[in-house]
C-alpha positions in Angstrom: -0.5 0.2 0.2 0.8 3.5 -0.5 0.0 5.7 2.0 -0.9 9.4 1.1 -2.5 10.7 4.4 -3.3 10.0 8.3 -6.0 11.3 10.1 -8.1 11.2 12.7 -11.9 10.6 13.0 -13.8 10.1 16.1 -10.4 9.1 18.4 -9.2 6.1 16.0 -6.7 6.5 13.1 -7.2 5.9 9.8 -4.6 5.8 6.7 -5.4 7.0 3.2 -3.8 4.8 1.4 -3.6 3.2 -2.7 -3.3 -0.4 -2.8 -0.5 -1.3 -5.3 -1.8 -4.8 -5.8 -5.4 -3.8 -6.9 -5.8 -4.5 -10.6 -7.6 -1.3 -12.2 -9.4 -1.2 -15.2 -8.3 2.3 -16.1 -5.7 4.7 -15.0 -8.5 7.5 -14.2 -10.1 4.6 -11.6 -7.3 4.9 -9.8 -8.0 5.8 -6.3 -7.4 5.9 -2.9 -9.1 3.7 0.1 -9.6 4.3 3.2 -8.8 2.0 6.1 -8.8 1.6 9.8 -5.7 1.8 11.1 -6.2 -1.1 13.9 -8.0 -3.1 11.5 -5.1 -4.0 9.6 -2.8 -6.3 10.7 1.3 -6.4 10.1 1.3 -3.0 9.7 5.6 -2.1 8.7 7.3 1.1 7.6 9.4 0.3 3.9 11.9 2.2 2.3 10.3 1.6 -0.8 8.7 4.6 -3.0 5.7 5.3 -4.9 4.5 8.5 -6.6 1.7 9.9 -5.5 -1.9 9.7 -7.3 -2.2 12.7 -9.7 -5.4 13.8 -8.9 -4.4 13.1 -5.0 -5.5 16.5 -2.6 -4.1 16.2 0.7 -7.6 16.4 2.4 -9.6 14.4 5.0 -12.3 12.5 3.6 -15.0 14.1 5.8 -15.4 17.4 7.6 -14.4 16.9 11.1 -11.8 14.9 10.3 -8.5 15.9 12.0 -5.4 15.6 9.5 -2.2 14.1 11.0 0.0 13.5 8.6 0.1 14.1 4.5 2.4 13.4 1.7 
């Protein structure tokens, strides 16, 4: 996964990330998925790099979310 932002919602942390292994039908369809950090297993940092999605904007998905980190 290529994380683009980390945000808090109601005391829980979420990550907005692009799934690098998902087969997308077209480039235009590529988008971030939003995942509750607590629900992810085997989370680890790596030294791998990625290019942010061209349509990416560093904004949280909902009003009231608190941005913690964004690329």
